[in-house]
N, C-alpha and C positions, 0 to 999 in steps of 0.2 A: 298681967292679960296677957294673954297672946295677939301677935303682929295680927294684922287684918291683911292678906289676903289682894291686890289688885286687881278691879276687872280687867275683859280685856279690852277696852275700851280703855282705862288708864295705863295698861301696860303697852297703848301703841301708841299712845298720846308721849306718853316713857319716850319711847323709841326715834317720833317721831327728832327729838333733842338731843340724842347719841348716836349721832353716828358711828356707823360697825359693828354696832352691839346688831345681838338677832337675841328673837322665843323664842324655845322650842324646849319642850319635855318639862316643860312650869319651870324652867332656869333662864338669865341671863347670862348673855354670853359674847365676849366680844378677845378676838387673838392678837396682838404685833410682832414684828418680825426684827429683829434687831440686826448691830452688823455683826454678833457672834454669839456663842454660850455663853463668856459671863456676863456680856452686856445683858440678856434672859433673866439668868440671876438675879445679876445687880437688881434688876425690874422686881423680879418676883419679891426679893426685898423689901421694896421701897412701897408695892403694894402690900404685901403683909404687915407691914406699920402703919399703914391706912387702914386696914382691917383692924390691929390693936386698938386703934384711939375709936375707932366706931365699936366695938365690942361684935363685932361683922364678919364672918371669915365665910370666904368662897375661896372657892375647889380654885388648885393653883398650878398648870400645867407646864410643865416645858419640854419644850422639844429642840433640841440642838438650842438656835438661835432663836426661839416661838415661844411666848408666851402667849398661856391662851388662861383668861379669867371665868368662870363659870357660876355664878351667885342663884343661892334662892333661900330660902326664910325658914329654916327649921317650925321654929313657933308660929309661923303661918298653912301648916299643913303641906310642909314642901312645897309652897308659892312663894309665884314673886309679890317681895314687899316693897311698901319705901323703901326700906332698908337696902335693900337692893337694886334701884332703881340712887340712891343713895351714893353708895357705893362704884355703882357704876361712874357715873359724873366723876368722884374726884378720881378712880382710876384712867378714865382716858385723860385728864388734863392733868393729869402726872404722866403720862407714858406716850401721849399726843408728841411730842419733842422730841422725844429720845427714839424710837422707832424706826424705822429706812420703811415701813410697808405695817401690812397690815394681812 
């Protein structure tokens, strides 16, 4: 069974509990800034482990000391699903302590 996309109201409710995340182009997205490039790469690897545990894979972009996580659910028609919310929450818990900014 395919994952169900969230409604706009459900996405807005989820975002109210996910500081720093935004919704655009049917994706949830957030960035973190780290002390240097290696810290950003390490953070991306850590998010990769979260993705593997959930079998749900976001797009990760590294721009020197910045990591951008952008997630959508392919099986929900490339829309935001509960899987994206759960991954966003887990990534925030993991990265908020080690980042120097957003």
